[in-house]
C-alpha positions in Angstrom: -0.8 -2.8 -15.1 1.9 -3.9 -17.7 3.8 -5.6 -14.9 0.7 -7.3 -13.4 -0.4 -9.1 -16.6 2.9 -11.0 -17.2 2.8 -12.0 -13.6 -0.7 -13.3 -13.9 0.3 -15.2 -17.0 3.2 -16.8 -15.2 1.1 -18.0 -12.4 -1.6 -19.4 -14.6 1.0 -21.3 -16.6 2.6 -22.7 -13.5 -0.9 -23.7 -12.2 -1.7 -25.5 -15.6 1.6 -27.3 -15.6 1.1 -28.4 -12.1 -2.4 -29.6 -12.9 -1.0 -31.7 -15.9 1.4 -33.6 -13.6 0.2 -36.9 -12.1 -0.7 -37.0 -8.5 1.8 -38.3 -6.1 0.8 -41.3 -3.9 2.0 -41.0 -0.3 2.7 -44.5 0.7 3.2 -46.0 4.1 5.3 -49.1 4.5 2.4 -51.3 5.2 0.6 -50.2 2.1 3.7 -50.7 0.1 4.0 -54.3 1.3 0.4 -55.0 0.5 0.7 -53.6 -3.0 3.9 -55.5 -3.6 2.4 -58.8 -2.6 -0.4 -58.2 -5.0 1.6 -57.2 -8.0 5.4 -57.9 -7.7 6.2 -60.3 -10.6 8.8 -62.4 -8.8 6.5 -63.0 -5.9 3.5 -63.7 -8.2 5.5 -66.4 -10.0 6.2 -68.2 -6.7 2.4 -67.9 -5.9 1.5 -69.3 -9.3 3.7 -72.3 -8.8 1.4 -73.4 -5.9 -1.3 -74.0 -8.3 0.6 -77.2 -9.5 0.4 -78.8 -6.1 -3.2 -80.1 -6.5 -2.9 -81.4 -10.2 0.4 -83.0 -9.7 -0.7 -84.7 -6.5 -3.8 -86.2 -8.2 -1.6 -87.3 -11.2 0.9 -89.0 -8.9 -1.9 -90.8 -7.0 -3.5 -92.0 -10.3 -0.3 -93.1 -12.0 1.4 -94.6 -8.9 -1.4 -96.6 -7.3 -4.5 -96.7 -9.5 -4.4 -98.5 -12.8 -4.1 -96.7 -16.1 -7.2 -96.8 -18.2 -7.6 -96.5 -21.9 -11.0 -96.4 -23.8 -11.0 -96.8 -27.6 -14.3 -95.6 -28.9 -13.5 -96.2 -32.6 -10.4 -97.7 -34.3 -11.2 -98.6 -37.9 -9.1 -99.1 -41.0 -8.8 -100.5 -44.5 -5.8 -102.6 -45.5 -4.5 -104.3 -48.6 -1.8 -107.1 -48.5 0.3 -108.8 -51.2 2.0 -112.0 -50.1 4.2 -113.6 -52.7 6.2 -116.0 -50.4 5.4 -117.8 -47.1 6.5 -120.8 -45.2 5.2 -124.4 -45.1 4.5 -126.4 -42.0 8.1 -127.2 -41.5 9.3 -123.5 -41.9 10.6 -123.7 -45.4 10.0 -120.8 -47.7 7.5 -121.5 -50.5 6.0 -119.4 -53.2 2.4 -118.4 -53.1 0.7 -119.8 -56.2 -2.1 -117.3 -56.0 -0.3 -114.1 -55.1 -2.7 -111.3 -55.4 -3.8 -108.4 -53.3 -6.2 -109.2 -50.3 -8.3 -106.3 -49.1 -10.0 -106.3 -45.7 -11.2 -104.0 -43.1 -11.6 -104.0 -39.3 -13.1 -102.1 -36.5 -12.0 -102.3 -32.9 -13.7 -100.9 -29.8 -12.5 -101.7 -26.3 -11.5 -100.9 -22.7 -8.1 -101.8 -21.2 -6.7 -101.5 -17.7 -3.0 -101.8 -16.8 -1.5 -101.9 -13.5 2.2 -102.3 -12.5 3.7 -102.2 -9.0 7.3 -102.6 -8.0 7.6 -102.8 -4.2 6.7 -99.6 -2.4 7.7 -97.3 -5.3 4.2 -95.7 -5.5 4.4 -94.7 -1.9 7.9 -93.3 -2.5 6.5 -91.3 -5.4 3.8 -89.9 -3.3 6.1 -88.8 -0.7 8.4 -87.3 -3.3 5.4 -85.4 -4.7 4.5 -84.2 -1.1 8.2 -83.0 -0.9 7.8 -81.1 -4.1 4.6 -79.5 -2.9 6.4 -78.5 0.3 9.2 -77.0 -1.7 6.8 -74.9 -3.7 5.2 -73.7 -0.4 8.6 -72.9 0.9 9.4 -71.1 -2.3 6.3 -68.9 -1.8 7.3 -68.2 1.8 10.9 -67.4 1.0 9.7 -65.1 -1.9 7.3 -63.2 0.3 10.1 -62.8 3.0 12.6 -61.6 0.4 10.0 -59.3 -1.0 9.3 -57.8 2.5 12.9 -57.1 3.1 13.4 -55.6 -0.4 10.3 -53.4 0.0 11.7 -52.2 3.4 15.1 -51.4 2.1 13.8 -49.5 -0.9 11.3 -47.6 1.3 14.0 -46.6 3.9 16.4 -45.7 1.0 13.7 -43.4 -0.4 13.3 -41.8 3.0 17.0 -41.4 3.4 17.4 -39.6 0.1 14.5 -37.4 1.1 16.1 -36.4 4.3 19.4 -35.9 2.6 17.6 -33.5 0.1 16.1 -31.6 3.0 19.5 -31.3 4.6 21.1 -30.1 1.5 18.3 -27.5 1.0 18.8 -26.3 4.6 22.6 -26.0 3.9 21.7 -24.0 0.8 19.6 -21.6 3.0 22.4 -21.2 5.4 24.8 -20.6 2.6 22.7 -17.8 1.3 22.6 -16.2 4.8 26.3 -16.3 4.8 26.3 -14.6 1.4 24.1 -11.9 2.8 26.3 -11.4 5.8 29.4 -11.1 3.5 27.6 -8.6 1.4 26.7 -6.5 4.4 30.3 -6.5 5.7 31.5 -5.6 2.3 29.1 -2.6 2.1 30.5 -1.5 5.5 34.0 -1.9 4.1 34.9 -4.5 6.5 35.4 -7.2 3.8 36.5 -7.3 0.2 34.7 -8.1 -2.9 36.5 -11.5 -3.1 34.7 -12.7 -0.1 31.4 -11.8 -1.6 32.3 -13.6 -4.8 33.4 -16.6 -2.9 30.1 -16.7 -0.9 28.2 -16.5 -4.2 30.3 -19.3 -5.5 29.3 -21.4 -2.4 25.7 -20.7 -3.3 26.0 -22.0 -6.8 28.0 -25.1 -5.7 25.4 -25.9 -3.1 22.6 -25.5 -5.6 24.4 -28.0 -7.8 24.6 -30.4 -4.8 20.8 -29.9 -4.2 20.0 -30.8 -7.8 22.2 -33.9 -7.6 20.6 -35.1 -4.5 17.1 -34.4 -6.0 18.0 -36.7 -8.7 19.1 -39.4 -6.3 15.8 -38.9 -4.4 13.8 -39.3 -7.6 15.8 -42.5 -8.5 15.1 -44.0 -5.1 11.3 -43.3 -5.5 11.5 -44.8 -8.9 13.0 -47.9 -7.6 10.5 -48.3 -4.8 7.7 -47.9 -7.4 9.1 -50.5 -9.7 9.6 -52.9 -6.9 5.8 -52.6 -6.1 5.1 -54.1 -9.5 1.9 -52.1 -10.2 2.1 -50.5 -13.6 -0.6 -47.9 -13.3 0.6 -46.4 -10.0 1.3 -42.8 -10.0 4.7 -41.4 -8.8 5.1 -42.6 -5.1 6.5 -40.8 -2.1 7.2 -42.6 1.1 5.3 -41.3 4.1 7.4 -40.1 7.0 8.2 -43.1 9.1 10.4 -43.5 12.2 13.5 -45.6 11.6 13.5 -48.7 14.0 16.2 -47.8 16.4 17.2 -49.8 19.4 20.2 -51.0 21.4 21.4 -54.3 19.8 22.8 -55.3 23.2 19.1 -56.2 24.1 18.9 -59.0 21.5 19.2 -62.6 22.5 22.2 -63.7 20.3 21.9 -67.6 21.1 18.2 -67.5 20.3 18.7 -65.7 17.0 21.5 -68.3 16.1 19.3 -71.1 16.9 16.4 -69.8 14.8 18.7 -69.0 11.9 20.2 -72.5 12.0 16.7 -74.0 12.0 14.5 -71.6 10.1 16.5 -69.4 7.7 15.5 -69.7 4.0 18.7 -71.3 2.9 18.6 -73.9 5.7 15.0 -74.9 5.0 15.6 -75.1 1.2 18.7 -77.4 1.9 16.6 -79.5 4.2 13.9 -80.0 1.6 16.6 -80.9 -0.9 18.1 -83.4 1.4 14.8 -85.2 2.0 14.2 -85.3 -1.8 17.6 -86.9 -2.1 16.7 -89.5 0.6 13.6 -90.4 -1.4 15.7 -90.8 -4.4 17.9 -93.3 -2.5 14.8 -95.3 -1.5 13.5 -95.3 -5.1 16.8 -96.4 -6.4 16.6 -99.5 -4.2 13.2 -100.6 -5.6 15.1 -102.5 -8.3 15.6 -105.2 -5.7 11.9 -105.7 -5.3 9.8 -108.0 -7.6 7.6 -106.3 -10.2 3.9 -107.2 -10.4 2.0 -106.4 -13.6 -1.7 -107.0 -14.3 -3.8 -106.2 -17.4 -7.4 -106.6 -18.3 -8.9 -106.0 -21.7 -12.5 -106.2 -23.1 -13.9 -105.1 -26.2 -15.2 -105.8 -29.7 -13.3 -106.7 -32.8 -14.9 -107.0 -36.2 -13.0 -108.0 -39.4 -14.4 -108.6 -42.9 -13.3 -108.7 -46.6 -12.9 -105.4 -48.4 -15.0 -102.7 -46.7 -17.4 -104.9 -44.9 -16.1 -103.8 -41.4 -15.1 -100.2 -42.1 -16.9 -98.1 -39.5 -18.8 -101.2 -38.3 -20.6 -100.1 -35.1 -23.0 -102.9 -34.6 -23.7 -105.2 -31.6 -21.2 -107.5 -29.9 -22.5 -110.8 -31.2 -19.5 -113.1 -31.6 -17.1 -110.2 -31.8 -16.6 -109.7 -28.2 -13.2 -110.5 -26.7 -11.7 -110.2 -23.2 -8.4 -111.0 -21.6 -6.8 -110.9 -18.2 -3.1 -111.4 -17.3 -0.8 -111.3 -14.3 2.9 -111.3 -14.5 5.4 -111.4 -11.7 9.1 -110.8 -12.5 12.3 -110.3 -10.6 14.2 -107.6 -12.5 17.1 -107.7 -10.1 19.5 -109.0 -12.7 18.1 -106.9 -15.6 20.8 -104.1 -16.1 22.3 -105.1 -12.8 25.4 -102.9 -13.2 23.4 -99.9 -14.3 21.0 -100.3 -11.4 24.1 -100.4 -9.0 25.4 -97.1 -10.7 21.9 -95.5 -10.2 21.9 -96.4 -6.5 25.5 -95.2 -6.0 24.7 -91.8 -7.8 21.6 -91.5 -5.5 23.6 -92.1 -2.4 26.3 -89.7 -3.5 23.7 -87.0 -4.2 22.2 -87.7 -0.8 25.6 -87.3 0.9 26.2 -84.1 -1.1 23.0 -82.7 0.2 23.9 -83.5 3.7 27.0 -81.6 3.3 25.0 -78.8 1.7 22.6 -78.7 4.7 25.6 -78.5 7.1 27.2 -75.7 5.0 23.9 -73.8 5.0 23.7 -74.0 8.8 27.2 -72.9 9.2 26.7 -70.0 6.8 23.4 -69.0 8.6 25.3 -68.9 11.9 28.1 -66.9 10.4 25.8 -64.4 8.8 23.7 -64.0 11.9 26.8 -63.3 14.1 28.2 -61.0 11.4 24.9 -59.2 11.2 24.8 -58.7 15.0 28.3 -57.3 14.9 27.4 -54.9 11.9 24.2 -53.9 13.8 26.2 -53.0 16.8 28.7 -51.0 14.9 25.9 -49.2 13.2 24.4 -48.3 16.6 27.8 -47.0 17.9 28.4 -45.1 14.7 24.9 -43.5 15.0 25.5 -42.5 18.7 28.9 -40.9 17.8 27.5 -39.1 14.7 24.8 -37.6 16.8 27.2 -36.3 19.4 29.4 -35.0 16.7 26.5 -33.1 15.1 25.8 -31.5 18.3 29.4 -30.3 18.6 29.6 -29.2 14.9 26.4 -27.3 15.1 27.6 -25.3 18.2 31.0 -24.7 16.6 29.2 -23.4 13.4 27.1 -21.0 15.4 30.1 -19.5 17.2 32.0 -19.3 13.9 29.2 -17.3 12.2 29.1 -15.0 15.2 32.9 -14.5 15.0 32.5 -13.8 11.2 29.9 -11.2 11.8 32.2 -9.6 14.4 35.0 -9.6 11.9 37.3 -12.0 13.9 37.1 -14.9 11.5 37.7 -14.9 7.7 35.1 -16.3 5.2 37.5 -19.3 4.4 37.6 -20.2 8.1 33.9 -19.9 8.3 33.4 -22.3 5.3 35.6 -24.9 7.0 33.1 -24.9 9.9 30.2 -25.0 7.4 31.7 -27.9 5.5 32.4 -29.9 8.7 28.9 -29.3 9.9 27.3 -30.3 6.6 29.4 -33.5 6.5 28.4 -34.5 10.0 24.7 -33.8 9.3 24.8 -36.1 6.3 26.7 -38.7 8.4 23.9 -38.6 11.0 21.2 -39.3 8.3 23.4 -42.0 6.7 24.1 -43.6 10.0 20.4 -43.7 11.0 19.4 -45.5 7.8 22.6 -47.5 7.9 21.3 -48.9 11.1 18.0 -49.8 9.2 20.1 -51.5 6.4 22.0 -53.6 9.0 18.8 -54.6 10.7 17.3 -55.8 7.4 20.5 -57.8 6.7 20.3 -59.4 10.1 16.6 -60.3 9.6 17.5 -61.9 6.2 20.2 -63.9 7.9 18.2 -64.9 10.9 15.0 -65.9 9.0 12.6 -63.2 10.2 12.0 -60.1 12.4 14.5 -59.8 15.3 13.1 -56.9 17.3 11.0 -59.2 19.5 13.9 -61.8 20.2 15.3 -60.1 23.3 16.8 -61.4 26.5 
């Protein structure tokens, strides 16, 4: 009874501690992508930027084509002037014989319309605004694709660390079996106490490896949870998912390169920047065009001595005024050299963006070809690692049998154990290394590549 009570207390304590731990969310890749698109801060910033498209487009339309409107509902004031000197009819300064303060007030209410047009500049501004909107849409699409790749990478990394942890635990179990075999042989006087101690040392060392791998697993899960961006998520665990494995020789390399050169994110961004620079060149040349200005004003102006017109909100009567004016000017020679410098700068920037677009296309082709080579190497490495694991597993089984029969020493057995453990880790790393290489290739080629086959 004394032994049962402590045991029950330990069980209840463990259950209570387990109940206090937060639940773990088993997450599929599709669920992770959905949560990340709703909550990831970097992606949400790109989505929020799209809200500027409507207001900025309307503002460009109003300021570029429609006239600017100003409505003054009330403009009133009280002023006092003192004039001691003035000029006569011939412009000579004379003294004011009755220099004293003159106080007056006025009230002004009116509507004014102003419109200015220089060549086709409003249409250029509208096209520039549409390019800015297209750039924000492209930014959202690029951020979404980058988020997809990042979530996939973090998801597969968490799975890799989980499999490595399972492998280390399996190795720890096999090491314990080797210890039990060494202990039995020692009890039969076939082995010395030294081999038993070495086997026990291997158990402790493997337990340390398991603990380290468990920490790496937890870090990978935490990185995945952080990338999802939802603060109230419980600890996450990726659901078991097959790694996408296929022979890269099936991919259509020319088609992938054409898509990368035309549709990869850096190329599309450089293309938008080039079109913006071309619009800048067109706008800089509007200095050659004549400028047309028109204005129309109508309102009421009331002025009286002292405070007679302060806050005067009466009818129009004889206080109504209106005006209309049209002005056509040729500002070609106004700041001629500065305008030429502005045009030269716009052309140089356009030429630089053309070079940037060409460089982006060359880099996209290089990254795609390099990604295909890396993917092929990862595939070959995986096949070799799998064959090596089969050989190492069979060799380890024979070595353990020879150790039980007494024809192999414990040190020789541990060499086989270490070789098999190393190859087992290599298989897991090679499998997920293929997934990483595939993600790198998709980032270079501008999207999924599994369906681009010959």
